[in-house]
All heavy atoms as a GROMACS GRO file, in nm:
protein
  582
    1MET      N    1   0.085  -0.114  -0.001
    1MET     CA    2   0.002   0.001   0.002
    1MET      C    3   0.090   0.124  -0.002
    1MET      O    4   0.179   0.133   0.078
    1MET     CB    5  -0.093  -0.002   0.125
    1MET     CG    6  -0.168   0.126   0.147
    1MET     SD    7  -0.264   0.119   0.296
    1MET     CE    8  -0.426   0.115   0.225
    2PRO      N    9   0.064   0.224  -0.089
    2PRO     CA   10   0.150   0.339  -0.096
    2PRO      C   11   0.138   0.420   0.031
    2PRO      O   12   0.035   0.431   0.096
    2PRO     CB   13   0.096   0.416  -0.216
    2PRO     CG   14  -0.007   0.329  -0.284
    2PRO     CD   15  -0.038   0.220  -0.191
    3THR      N   16   0.252   0.480   0.068
    3THR     CA   17   0.250   0.572   0.180
    3THR      C   18   0.267   0.708   0.126
    3THR      O   19   0.340   0.727   0.030
    3THR     CB   20   0.360   0.534   0.278
    3THR    OG1   21   0.486   0.543   0.208
    3THR    CG2   22   0.343   0.401   0.335
    4ASN      N   23   0.208   0.808   0.190
    4ASN     CA   24   0.233   0.946   0.152
    4ASN      C   25   0.355   0.997   0.220
    4ASN      O   26   0.368   0.990   0.340
    4ASN     CB   27   0.106   1.031   0.196
    4ASN     CG   28  -0.011   1.006   0.104
    4ASN    OD1   29   0.004   0.959  -0.003
    4ASN    ND2   30  -0.128   1.040   0.150
    5THR      N   31   0.446   1.053   0.138
    5THR     CA   32   0.565   1.109   0.188
    5THR      C   33   0.538   1.259   0.200
    5THR      O   34   0.496   1.321   0.100
    5THR     CB   35   0.686   1.084   0.096
    5THR    OG1   36   0.691   0.939   0.075
    5THR    CG2   37   0.812   1.130   0.151
    6PRO      N   38   0.558   1.322   0.313
    6PRO     CA   39   0.534   1.461   0.326
    6PRO      C   40   0.608   1.547   0.226
    6PRO      O   41   0.722   1.514   0.188
    6PRO     CB   42   0.578   1.496   0.466
    6PRO     CG   43   0.581   1.368   0.537
    6PRO     CD   44   0.613   1.263   0.433
    7ALA      N   45   0.548   1.656   0.184
    7ALA     CA   46   0.615   1.745   0.083
    7ALA      C   47   0.753   1.790   0.143
    7ALA      O   48   0.760   1.813   0.266
    7ALA     CB   49   0.530   1.867   0.063
    8GLY      N   50   0.846   1.799   0.060
    8GLY     CA   51   0.978   1.841   0.101
    8GLY      C   52   1.063   1.726   0.160
    8GLY      O   53   1.178   1.747   0.192
    9THR      N   54   1.004   1.609   0.165
    9THR     CA   55   1.073   1.491   0.214
    9THR      C   56   1.111   1.410   0.091
    9THR      O   57   1.026   1.378   0.010
    9THR     CB   58   0.986   1.405   0.308
    9THR    OG1   59   0.945   1.489   0.413
    9THR    CG2   60   1.056   1.289   0.365
   10ALA      N   61   1.237   1.377   0.078
   10ALA     CA   62   1.278   1.293  -0.034
   10ALA      C   63   1.213   1.159  -0.032
   10ALA      O   64   1.195   1.099   0.072
   10ALA     CB   65   1.432   1.280  -0.035
   11LEU      N   66   1.176   1.112  -0.154
   11LEU     CA   67   1.126   0.973  -0.161
   11LEU      C   68   1.244   0.881  -0.130
   11LEU      O   69   1.357   0.905  -0.173
   11LEU     CB   70   1.079   0.946  -0.303
   11LEU     CG   71   0.942   1.006  -0.338
   11LEU    CD1   72   0.929   0.998  -0.491
   11LEU    CD2   73   0.831   0.941  -0.267
   12PRO      N   74   1.217   0.771  -0.057
   12PRO     CA   75   1.326   0.680  -0.028
   12PRO      C   76   1.369   0.610  -0.158
   12PRO      O   77   1.291   0.596  -0.251
   12PRO     CB   78   1.261   0.578   0.071
   12PRO     CG   79   1.112   0.596   0.058
   12PRO     CD   80   1.092   0.737   0.004
   13ALA      N   81   1.490   0.566  -0.162
   13ALA     CA   82   1.539   0.494  -0.278
   13ALA      C   83   1.460   0.373  -0.310
   13ALA      O   84   1.460   0.324  -0.419
   13ALA     CB   85   1.693   0.458  -0.255
   14THR      N   86   1.395   0.319  -0.209
   14THR     CA   87   1.314   0.195  -0.229
   14THR      C   88   1.170   0.229  -0.260
   14THR      O   89   1.089   0.142  -0.256
   14THR     CB   90   1.322   0.110  -0.102
   14THR    OG1   91   1.272   0.187   0.010
   14THR    CG2   92   1.461   0.058  -0.078
   15ALA      N   93   1.140   0.356  -0.288
   15ALA     CA   94   1.003   0.392  -0.316
   15ALA      C   95   0.949   0.315  -0.436
   15ALA      O   96   1.021   0.290  -0.531
   15ALA     CB   97   0.989   0.541  -0.343
   16THR      N   98   0.823   0.283  -0.425
   16THR     CA   99   0.759   0.212  -0.538
   16THR      C  100   0.702   0.308  -0.644
   16THR      O  101   0.691   0.428  -0.613
   16THR     CB  102   0.641   0.120  -0.488
   16THR    OG1  103   0.542   0.210  -0.435
   16THR    CG2  104   0.691   0.027  -0.379
   17PHE      N  105   0.666   0.257  -0.759
   17PHE     CA  106   0.603   0.337  -0.858
   17PHE      C  107   0.480   0.399  -0.803
   17PHE      O  108   0.447   0.512  -0.817
   17PHE     CB  109   0.570   0.251  -0.980
   17PHE     CG  110   0.496   0.324  -1.088
   17PHE    CD1  111   0.564   0.392  -1.187
   17PHE    CD2  112   0.353   0.324  -1.092
   17PHE    CE1  113   0.499   0.462  -1.285
   17PHE    CE2  114   0.287   0.396  -1.186
   17PHE     CZ  115   0.364   0.461  -1.283
   18ALA      N  116   0.400   0.320  -0.726
   18ALA     CA  117   0.275   0.366  -0.667
   18ALA      C  118   0.298   0.480  -0.572
   18ALA      O  119   0.222   0.582  -0.572
   18ALA     CB  120   0.202   0.253  -0.597
   19GLU      N  121   0.402   0.474  -0.498
   19GLU     CA  122   0.433   0.586  -0.403
   19GLU      C  123   0.475   0.711  -0.480
   19GLU      O  124   0.426   0.820  -0.440
   19GLU     CB  125   0.546   0.546  -0.307
   19GLU     CG  126   0.501   0.436  -0.207
   19GLU     CD  127   0.617   0.375  -0.129
   19GLU    OE1  128   0.730   0.368  -0.184
   19GLU    OE2  129   0.596   0.328  -0.016
   20ALA      N  130   0.553   0.699  -0.579
   20ALA     CA  131   0.595   0.813  -0.656
   20ALA      C  132   0.478   0.873  -0.731
   20ALA      O  133   0.460   0.996  -0.740
   20ALA     CB  134   0.706   0.773  -0.751
   21TYR      N  135   0.393   0.786  -0.791
   21TYR     CA  136   0.279   0.836  -0.861
   21TYR      C  137   0.180   0.907  -0.762
   21TYR      O  138   0.122   1.007  -0.800
   21TYR     CB  139   0.209   0.719  -0.929
   21TYR     CG  140   0.101   0.760  -1.024
   21TYR    CD1  141   0.130   0.811  -1.152
   21TYR    CD2  142  -0.034   0.764  -0.982
   21TYR    CE1  143   0.033   0.855  -1.236
   21TYR    CE2  144  -0.135   0.801  -1.070
   21TYR     CZ  145  -0.100   0.848  -1.194
   21TYR     OH  146  -0.198   0.891  -1.282
   22ALA      N  147   0.165   0.849  -0.647
   22ALA     CA  148   0.078   0.916  -0.544
   22ALA      C  149   0.132   1.053  -0.511
   22ALA      O  150   0.056   1.150  -0.495
   22ALA     CB  151   0.066   0.829  -0.421
   23ARG      N  152   0.258   1.069  -0.501
   23ARG     CA  153   0.324   1.199  -0.475
   23ARG      C  154   0.292   1.296  -0.590
   23ARG      O  155   0.252   1.406  -0.568
   23ARG     CB  156   0.477   1.185  -0.457
   23ARG     CG  157   0.554   1.311  -0.456
   23ARG     CD  158   0.546   1.388  -0.328
   23ARG     NE  159   0.613   1.328  -0.217
   23ARG     CZ  160   0.741   1.346  -0.182
   23ARG    NH1  161   0.820   1.416  -0.257
   23ARG    NH2  162   0.794   1.279  -0.079
   24LEU      N  163   0.309   1.254  -0.713
   24LEU     CA  164   0.276   1.335  -0.828
   24LEU      C  165   0.129   1.374  -0.829
   24LEU      O  166   0.098   1.492  -0.851
   24LEU     CB  167   0.308   1.261  -0.960
   24LEU     CG  168   0.457   1.252  -1.005
   24LEU    CD1  169   0.465   1.165  -1.127
   24LEU    CD2  170   0.504   1.397  -1.032
   25SER      N  171   0.047   1.282  -0.808
   25SER     CA  172  -0.101   1.312  -0.802
   25SER      C  173  -0.138   1.413  -0.690
   25SER      O  174  -0.217   1.500  -0.713
   25SER     CB  175  -0.178   1.178  -0.779
   25SER     OG  176  -0.161   1.097  -0.886
   26ALA      N  177  -0.079   1.393  -0.574
   26ALA     CA  178  -0.100   1.485  -0.464
   26ALA      C  179  -0.056   1.628  -0.497
   26ALA      O  180  -0.124   1.724  -0.467
   26ALA     CB  181  -0.034   1.436  -0.338
   27ILE      N  182   0.058   1.642  -0.559
   27ILE     CA  183   0.107   1.772  -0.602
   27ILE      C  184   0.017   1.832  -0.703
   27ILE      O  185  -0.020   1.951  -0.696
   27ILE     CB  186   0.253   1.762  -0.650
   27ILE    CG1  187   0.346   1.726  -0.536
   27ILE    CG2  188   0.295   1.890  -0.710
   27ILE    CD1  189   0.484   1.685  -0.572
   28ALA      N  190  -0.027   1.755  -0.805
   28ALA     CA  191  -0.113   1.809  -0.908
   28ALA      C  192  -0.244   1.850  -0.846
   28ALA      O  193  -0.297   1.960  -0.881
   28ALA     CB  194  -0.138   1.697  -1.014
   29THR      N  195  -0.299   1.777  -0.753
   29THR     CA  196  -0.428   1.810  -0.690
   29THR      C  197  -0.406   1.938  -0.610
   29THR      O  198  -0.497   2.032  -0.614
   29THR     CB  199  -0.476   1.699  -0.597
   29THR    OG1  200  -0.496   1.582  -0.679
   29THR    CG2  201  -0.598   1.736  -0.524
   30LYS      N  202  -0.298   1.954  -0.543
   30LYS     CA  203  -0.270   2.071  -0.462
   30LYS      C  204  -0.264   2.192  -0.551
   30LYS      O  205  -0.317   2.300  -0.516
   30LYS     CB  206  -0.137   2.056  -0.384
   30LYS     CG  207  -0.099   2.173  -0.311
   30LYS     CD  208   0.039   2.145  -0.242
   30LYS     CE  209   0.090   2.277  -0.176
   30LYS     NZ  210   0.227   2.259  -0.120
   31LEU      N  211  -0.194   2.183  -0.664
   31LEU     CA  212  -0.174   2.297  -0.750
   31LEU      C  213  -0.302   2.332  -0.825
   31LEU      O  214  -0.320   2.452  -0.861
   31LEU     CB  215  -0.064   2.267  -0.853
   31LEU     CG  216   0.076   2.256  -0.792
   31LEU    CD1  217   0.183   2.216  -0.902
   31LEU    CD2  218   0.117   2.382  -0.722
   32LYS      N  219  -0.392   2.242  -0.848
   32LYS     CA  220  -0.518   2.269  -0.915
   32LYS      C  221  -0.625   2.316  -0.823
   32LYS      O  222  -0.724   2.378  -0.865
   32LYS     CB  223  -0.569   2.136  -0.986
   32LYS     CG  224  -0.491   2.096  -1.106
   32LYS     CD  225  -0.543   1.968  -1.163
   32LYS     CE  226  -0.460   1.904  -1.265
   32LYS     NZ  227  -0.517   1.775  -1.312
   33GLY      N  228  -0.611   2.290  -0.698
   33GLY     CA  229  -0.713   2.320  -0.596
   33GLY      C  230  -0.728   2.465  -0.565
   33GLY      O  231  -0.649   2.547  -0.600
   34PRO      N  232  -0.837   2.492  -0.494
   34PRO     CA  233  -0.866   2.626  -0.448
   34PRO      C  234  -0.751   2.672  -0.348
   34PRO      O  235  -0.702   2.591  -0.271
   34PRO     CB  236  -1.001   2.620  -0.378
   34PRO     CG  237  -1.021   2.471  -0.356
   34PRO     CD  238  -0.941   2.395  -0.448
   35GLY      N  239  -0.716   2.792  -0.357
   35GLY     CA  240  -0.607   2.842  -0.270
   35GLY      C  241  -0.472   2.811  -0.320
   35GLY      O  242  -0.372   2.838  -0.252
   36SER      N  243  -0.458   2.758  -0.437
   36SER     CA  244  -0.325   2.721  -0.491
   36SER      C  245  -0.238   2.848  -0.510
   36SER      O  246  -0.122   2.840  -0.497
   36SER     CB  247  -0.331   2.641  -0.619
   36SER     OG  248  -0.395   2.713  -0.720
   37ALA      N  249  -0.307   2.957  -0.536
   37ALA     CA  250  -0.230   3.086  -0.557
   37ALA      C  251  -0.167   3.128  -0.422
   37ALA      O  252  -0.064   3.192  -0.420
   37ALA     CB  253  -0.323   3.191  -0.609
   38THR      N  254  -0.232   3.090  -0.311
   38THR     CA  255  -0.174   3.130  -0.184
   38THR      C  256  -0.059   3.041  -0.138
   38THR      O  257   0.010   3.074  -0.044
   38THR     CB  258  -0.285   3.134  -0.074
   38THR    OG1  259  -0.334   3.002  -0.064
   38THR    CG2  260  -0.392   3.235  -0.105
   39SER      N  261  -0.042   2.931  -0.210
   39SER     CA  262   0.068   2.840  -0.170
   39SER      C  263   0.189   2.861  -0.261
   39SER      O  264   0.270   2.772  -0.276
   39SER     CB  265   0.024   2.695  -0.178
   39SER     OG  266  -0.008   2.660  -0.315
   40ILE      N  267   0.208   2.985  -0.314
   40ILE     CA  268   0.316   3.013  -0.401
   40ILE      C  269   0.447   2.989  -0.327
   40ILE      O  270   0.548   2.957  -0.392
   40ILE     CB  271   0.302   3.154  -0.457
   40ILE    CG1  272   0.400   3.173  -0.574
   40ILE    CG2  273   0.330   3.262  -0.352
   40ILE    CD1  274   0.361   3.106  -0.703
   41ASP      N  275   0.448   3.008  -0.198
   41ASP     CA  276   0.574   2.989  -0.121
   41ASP      C  277   0.625   2.848  -0.125
   41ASP      O  278   0.746   2.824  -0.111
   41ASP     CB  279   0.553   3.031   0.027
   41ASP     CG  280   0.529   3.184   0.040
   41ASP    OD1  281   0.573   3.257  -0.040
   41ASP    OD2  282   0.446   3.216   0.129
   42SER      N  283   0.539   2.752  -0.148
   42SER     CA  284   0.579   2.612  -0.157
   42SER      C  285   0.601   2.563  -0.293
   42SER      O  286   0.632   2.449  -0.314
   42SER     CB  287   0.479   2.525  -0.081
   42SER     OG  288   0.355   2.520  -0.150
   43LEU      N  289   0.586   2.651  -0.396
   43LEU     CA  290   0.588   2.610  -0.534
   43LEU      C  291   0.723   2.548  -0.572
   43LEU      O  292   0.725   2.446  -0.638
   43LEU     CB  293   0.559   2.728  -0.622
   43LEU     CG  294   0.560   2.699  -0.772
   43LEU    CD1  295   0.449   2.593  -0.806
   43LEU    CD2  296   0.537   2.822  -0.858
   44VAL      N  297   0.832   2.609  -0.529
   44VAL     CA  298   0.966   2.552  -0.566
   44VAL      C  299   0.985   2.414  -0.514
   44VAL      O  300   1.027   2.325  -0.581
   44VAL     CB  301   1.077   2.650  -0.519
   44VAL    CG1  302   1.214   2.584  -0.537
   44VAL    CG2  303   1.070   2.781  -0.594
   45GLN      N  304   0.942   2.390  -0.385
   45GLN     CA  305   0.956   2.263  -0.325
   45GLN      C  306   0.863   2.164  -0.390
   45GLN      O  307   0.902   2.048  -0.421
   45GLN     CB  308   0.929   2.269  -0.176
   45GLN     CG  309   0.960   2.132  -0.106
   45GLN     CD  310   1.106   2.096  -0.123
   45GLN    OE1  311   1.197   2.175  -0.086
   45GLN    NE2  312   1.134   1.977  -0.170
   46ASP      N  313   0.743   2.210  -0.429
   46ASP     CA  314   0.652   2.115  -0.498
   46ASP      C  315   0.713   2.071  -0.636
   46ASP      O  316   0.699   1.956  -0.675
   46ASP     CB  317   0.514   2.184  -0.524
   46ASP     CG  318   0.435   2.200  -0.399
   46ASP    OD1  319   0.461   2.130  -0.298
   46ASP    OD2  320   0.344   2.286  -0.397
   47VAL      N  321   0.770   2.163  -0.707
   47VAL     CA  322   0.834   2.134  -0.832
   47VAL      C  323   0.949   2.032  -0.814
   47VAL      O  324   0.962   1.937  -0.890
   47VAL     CB  325   0.877   2.256  -0.912
   47VAL    CG1  326   0.961   2.220  -1.035
   47VAL    CG2  327   0.755   2.339  -0.953
   48ARG      N  328   1.030   2.058  -0.716
   48ARG     CA  329   1.139   1.965  -0.684
   48ARG      C  330   1.088   1.826  -0.652
   48ARG      O  331   1.138   1.726  -0.705
   48ARG     CB  332   1.224   2.015  -0.565
   48ARG     CG  333   1.312   2.133  -0.592
   48ARG     CD  334   1.395   2.168  -0.471
   48ARG     NE  335   1.473   2.287  -0.499
   48ARG     CZ  336   1.486   2.391  -0.419
   48ARG    NH1  337   1.424   2.392  -0.303
   48ARG    NH2  338   1.565   2.490  -0.452
   49ASP      N  339   0.985   1.819  -0.568
   49ASP     CA  340   0.926   1.693  -0.533
   49ASP      C  341   0.870   1.621  -0.658
   49ASP      O  342   0.880   1.502  -0.673
   49ASP     CB  343   0.814   1.709  -0.426
   49ASP     CG  344   0.866   1.748  -0.291
   49ASP    OD1  345   0.994   1.743  -0.269
   49ASP    OD2  346   0.786   1.792  -0.205
   50ALA      N  347   0.800   1.699  -0.741
   50ALA     CA  348   0.742   1.645  -0.862
   50ALA      C  349   0.844   1.590  -0.957
   50ALA      O  350   0.832   1.482  -1.010
   50ALA     CB  351   0.653   1.749  -0.930
   51LYS      N  352   0.951   1.660  -0.975
   51LYS     CA  353   1.065   1.614  -1.061
   51LYS      C  354   1.121   1.490  -1.006
   51LYS      O  355   1.148   1.397  -1.086
   51LYS     CB  356   1.173   1.720  -1.068
   51LYS     CG  357   1.140   1.837  -1.165
   51LYS     CD  358   1.251   1.936  -1.172
   51LYS     CE  359   1.366   1.870  -1.241
   51LYS     NZ  360   1.479   1.968  -1.271
   52GLU      N  361   1.139   1.478  -0.879
   52GLU     CA  362   1.198   1.356  -0.820
   52GLU      C  363   1.103   1.239  -0.841
   52GLU      O  364   1.140   1.128  -0.879
   52GLU     CB  365   1.219   1.374  -0.670
   52GLU     CG  366   1.267   1.251  -0.598
   52GLU     CD  367   1.274   1.271  -0.447
   52GLU    OE1  368   1.191   1.344  -0.394
   52GLU    OE2  369   1.364   1.215  -0.384
   53ALA      N  370   0.972   1.259  -0.815
   53ALA     CA  371   0.877   1.154  -0.830
   53ALA      C  372   0.864   1.112  -0.979
   53ALA      O  373   0.851   0.990  -1.011
   53ALA     CB  374   0.740   1.197  -0.772
   54TYR      N  375   0.865   1.209  -1.066
   54TYR     CA  376   0.857   1.178  -1.207
   54TYR      C  377   0.976   1.097  -1.255
   54TYR      O  378   0.960   0.999  -1.330
   54TYR     CB  379   0.851   1.312  -1.286
   54TYR     CG  380   0.858   1.291  -1.436
   54TYR    CD1  381   0.749   1.245  -1.510
   54TYR    CD2  382   0.975   1.311  -1.509
   54TYR    CE1  383   0.757   1.224  -1.645
   54TYR    CE2  384   0.989   1.295  -1.641
   54TYR     CZ  385   0.875   1.250  -1.712
   54TYR     OH  386   0.887   1.226  -1.846
   55ALA      N  387   1.093   1.134  -1.213
   55ALA     CA  388   1.215   1.054  -1.250
   55ALA      C  389   1.209   0.914  -1.203
   55ALA      O  390   1.244   0.822  -1.274
   55ALA     CB  391   1.339   1.122  -1.195
   56LEU      N  392   1.157   0.892  -1.081
   56LEU     CA  393   1.141   0.753  -1.034
   56LEU      C  394   1.038   0.680  -1.114
   56LEU      O  395   1.065   0.565  -1.153
   56LEU     CB  396   1.098   0.758  -0.884
   56LEU     CG  397   1.109   0.625  -0.814
   56LEU    CD1  398   1.139   0.651  -0.664
   56LEU    CD2  399   0.989   0.538  -0.827
   57CYS      N  400   0.926   0.741  -1.148
   57CYS     CA  401   0.825   0.673  -1.226
   57CYS      C  402   0.881   0.640  -1.365
   57CYS      O  403   0.864   0.527  -1.415
   57CYS     CB  404   0.702   0.758  -1.244
   57CYS     SG  405   0.599   0.772  -1.093
   58LYS      N  406   0.949   0.731  -1.428
   58LYS     CA  407   1.007   0.718  -1.557
   58LYS      C  408   1.104   0.598  -1.561
   58LYS      O  409   1.106   0.518  -1.646
   58LYS     CB  410   1.072   0.845  -1.605
   58LYS     CG  411   1.125   0.836  -1.746
   58LYS     CD  412   1.182   0.975  -1.791
   58LYS     CE  413   1.248   0.964  -1.926
   58LYS     NZ  414   1.311   1.087  -1.963
   59ALA      N  415   1.189   0.598  -1.461
   59ALA     CA  416   1.298   0.492  -1.454
   59ALA      C  417   1.229   0.356  -1.433
   59ALA      O  418   1.268   0.257  -1.499
   59ALA     CB  419   1.390   0.519  -1.337
   60ARG      N  420   1.128   0.355  -1.347
   60ARG     CA  421   1.057   0.222  -1.325
   60ARG      C  422   0.986   0.174  -1.449
   60ARG      O  423   0.993   0.057  -1.482
   60ARG     CB  424   0.961   0.236  -1.212
   60ARG     CG  425   0.898   0.112  -1.170
   60ARG     CD  426   0.996   0.006  -1.115
   60ARG     NE  427   0.924  -0.115  -1.083
   60ARG     CZ  428   0.969  -0.237  -1.129
   60ARG    NH1  429   1.084  -0.251  -1.190
   60ARG    NH2  430   0.900  -0.346  -1.101
   61LEU      N  431   0.924   0.268  -1.519
   61LEU     CA  432   0.859   0.230  -1.648
   61LEU      C  433   0.957   0.178  -1.751
   61LEU      O  434   0.927   0.086  -1.830
   61LEU     CB  435   0.776   0.347  -1.701
   61LEU     CG  436   0.652   0.383  -1.623
   61LEU    CD1  437   0.592   0.512  -1.673
   61LEU    CD2  438   0.550   0.270  -1.642
   62GLN      N  439   1.080   0.239  -1.754
   62GLN     CA  440   1.177   0.193  -1.853
   62GLN      C  441   1.223   0.054  -1.816
   62GLN      O  442   1.243  -0.029  -1.908
   62GLN     CB  443   1.297   0.290  -1.852
   62GLN     CG  444   1.403   0.252  -1.952
   62GLN     CD  445   1.346   0.245  -2.098
   62GLN    OE1  446   1.276   0.332  -2.140
   62GLN    NE2  447   1.383   0.142  -2.167
   63VAL      N  448   1.240   0.025  -1.692
   63VAL     CA  449   1.273  -0.116  -1.654
   63VAL      C  450   1.169  -0.212  -1.697
   63VAL      O  451   1.197  -0.318  -1.752
   63VAL     CB  452   1.298  -0.123  -1.499
   63VAL    CG1  453   1.305  -0.267  -1.451
   63VAL    CG2  454   1.424  -0.044  -1.461
   64ILE      N  455   1.043  -0.180  -1.671
   64ILE     CA  456   0.929  -0.267  -1.712
   64ILE      C  457   0.931  -0.285  -1.868
   64ILE      O  458   0.909  -0.393  -1.917
   64ILE     CB  459   0.800  -0.209  -1.658
   64ILE    CG1  460   0.800  -0.210  -1.503
   64ILE    CG2  461   0.685  -0.293  -1.712
   64ILE    CD1  462   0.817  -0.347  -1.436
   65ARG      N  463   0.942  -0.174  -1.934
   65ARG     CA  464   0.947  -0.183  -2.083
   65ARG      C  465   1.057  -0.276  -2.134
   65ARG      O  466   1.028  -0.360  -2.216
   65ARG     CB  467   0.965  -0.038  -2.142
   65ARG     CG  468   0.962  -0.034  -2.298
   65ARG     CD  469   0.980   0.102  -2.352
   65ARG     NE  470   0.867   0.182  -2.322
   65ARG     CZ  471   0.869   0.297  -2.248
   65ARG    NH1  472   0.988   0.343  -2.199
   65ARG    NH2  473   0.763   0.365  -2.226
   66THR      N  474   1.169  -0.268  -2.079
   66THR     CA  475   1.281  -0.348  -2.115
   66THR      C  476   1.247  -0.498  -2.086
   66THR      O  477   1.276  -0.583  -2.170
   66THR     CB  478   1.410  -0.309  -2.043
   66THR    OG1  479   1.436  -0.172  -2.075
   66THR    CG2  480   1.530  -0.396  -2.083
   67GLU      N  481   1.195  -0.520  -1.971
   67GLU     CA  482   1.158  -0.660  -1.932
   67GLU      C  483   1.049  -0.712  -2.027
   67GLU      O  484   1.059  -0.832  -2.074
   67GLU     CB  485   1.111  -0.666  -1.790
   67GLU     CG  486   1.227  -0.647  -1.691
   67GLU     CD  487   1.176  -0.658  -1.547
   67GLU    OE1  488   1.063  -0.716  -1.522
   67GLU    OE2  489   1.243  -0.605  -1.456
   68VAL      N  490   0.955  -0.638  -2.060
   68VAL     CA  491   0.843  -0.684  -2.151
   68VAL      C  492   0.899  -0.712  -2.290
   68VAL      O  493   0.864  -0.807  -2.351
   68VAL     CB  494   0.727  -0.587  -2.152
   68VAL    CG1  495   0.627  -0.617  -2.264
   68VAL    CG2  496   0.660  -0.582  -2.016
   69GLU      N  497   0.978  -0.616  -2.337
   69GLU     CA  498   1.044  -0.641  -2.472
   69GLU      C  499   1.125  -0.771  -2.472
   69GLU      O  500   1.131  -0.840  -2.569
   69GLU     CB  501   1.128  -0.521  -2.508
   69GLU     CG  502   1.048  -0.394  -2.544
   69GLU     CD  503   1.129  -0.273  -2.566
   69GLU    OE1  504   1.252  -0.272  -2.541
   69GLU    OE2  505   1.070  -0.168  -2.602
   70GLY      N  506   1.196  -0.797  -2.360
   70GLY     CA  507   1.271  -0.922  -2.356
   70GLY      C  508   1.176  -1.046  -2.358
   70GLY      O  509   1.209  -1.143  -2.423
   71LEU      N  510   1.063  -1.032  -2.296
   71LEU     CA  511   0.965  -1.144  -2.299
   71LEU      C  512   0.909  -1.164  -2.444
   71LEU      O  513   0.879  -1.272  -2.484
   71LEU     CB  514   0.855  -1.121  -2.202
   71LEU     CG  515   0.895  -1.129  -2.051
   71LEU    CD1  516   0.780  -1.090  -1.964
   71LEU    CD2  517   0.939  -1.266  -2.021
   72GLU      N  518   0.892  -1.054  -2.512
   72GLU     CA  519   0.834  -1.060  -2.648
   72GLU      C  520   0.926  -1.144  -2.736
   72GLU      O  521   0.879  -1.208  -2.828
   72GLU     CB  522   0.815  -0.924  -2.705
   72GLU     CG  523   0.703  -0.846  -2.642
   72GLU     CD  524   0.688  -0.705  -2.697
   72GLU    OE1  525   0.786  -0.651  -2.762
   72GLU    OE2  526   0.586  -0.642  -2.675
   73HIS      N  527   1.056  -1.134  -2.716
   73HIS     CA  528   1.155  -1.198  -2.804
   73HIS      C  529   1.199  -1.332  -2.752
   73HIS      O  530   1.279  -1.404  -2.814
   73HIS     CB  531   1.275  -1.110  -2.829
   73HIS     CG  532   1.237  -0.978  -2.889
   73HIS    ND1  533   1.182  -0.967  -3.015
   73HIS    CD2  534   1.238  -0.853  -2.835
   73HIS    CE1  535   1.157  -0.840  -3.037
   73HIS    NE2  536   1.187  -0.763  -2.938
   74ALA      N  537   1.151  -1.372  -2.634
   74ALA     CA  538   1.191  -1.501  -2.570
   74ALA      C  539   1.118  -1.616  -2.637
   74ALA      O  540   1.004  -1.602  -2.679
   74ALA     CB  541   1.164  -1.499  -2.420
   75GLU      N  542   1.188  -1.726  -2.644
   75GLU     CA  543   1.123  -1.848  -2.689
   75GLU      C  544   1.034  -1.904  -2.580
   75GLU      O  545   1.070  -1.885  -2.459
   75GLU     CB  546   1.232  -1.948  -2.725
   75GLU     CG  547   1.318  -1.910  -2.844
   75GLU     CD  548   1.241  -1.893  -2.973
   75GLU    OE1  549   1.149  -1.974  -2.994
   75GLU    OE2  550   1.271  -1.803  -3.048
   76PRO      N  551   0.921  -1.968  -2.611
   76PRO     CA  552   0.833  -2.019  -2.508
   76PRO      C  553   0.902  -2.103  -2.403
   76PRO      O  554   0.868  -2.098  -2.284
   76PRO     CB  555   0.732  -2.098  -2.591
   76PRO     CG  556   0.730  -2.039  -2.723
   76PRO     CD  557   0.880  -1.991  -2.747
   77GLU      N  558   1.000  -2.183  -2.446
   77GLU     CA  559   1.065  -2.271  -2.345
   77GLU      C  560   1.153  -2.191  -2.251
   77GLU      O  561   1.195  -2.243  -2.143
   77GLU     CB  562   1.145  -2.380  -2.416
   77GLU     CG  563   1.261  -2.330  -2.507
   77GLU     CD  564   1.214  -2.308  -2.647
   77GLU    OE1  565   1.096  -2.317  -2.678
   77GLU    OE2  566   1.301  -2.275  -2.734
   78ASP      N  567   1.186  -2.064  -2.287
   78ASP     CA  568   1.264  -1.982  -2.195
   78ASP      C  569   1.183  -1.916  -2.086
   78ASP      O  570   1.241  -1.858  -1.996
   78ASP     CB  571   1.341  -1.872  -2.275
   78ASP     CG  572   1.446  -1.929  -2.373
   78ASP    OD1  573   1.489  -2.042  -2.343
   78ASP    OD2  574   1.475  -1.862  -2.475
   79LEU      N  575   1.056  -1.921  -2.102
   79LEU     CA  576   0.967  -1.850  -2.006
   79LEU      C  577   0.942  -1.935  -1.888
   79LEU      O  578   0.935  -2.009  -1.831
   79LEU     CB  579   0.837  -1.807  -2.073
   79LEU     CG  580   0.851  -1.713  -2.185
   79LEU    CD1  581   0.714  -1.685  -2.254
   79LEU    CD2  582   0.912  -1.583  -2.146
   0.00000   0.00000   0.00000
């Protein structure tokens, strides 16, 4: 189950895709929500957090893509 990492707290190196995605979703919701203009003071930290979470998601997706491509080219007896 994903855990919410407080804003400004680095995601752990062992964070899952779900945890990073939850962080991205929370930041997007915060920025779209009412009062987002008043949270301008936290904008830089939100962008840092979002970049970190995005990078983790992107890296994880690349690993999965590589694994799936390997399975596509594997012989049935290798599976």
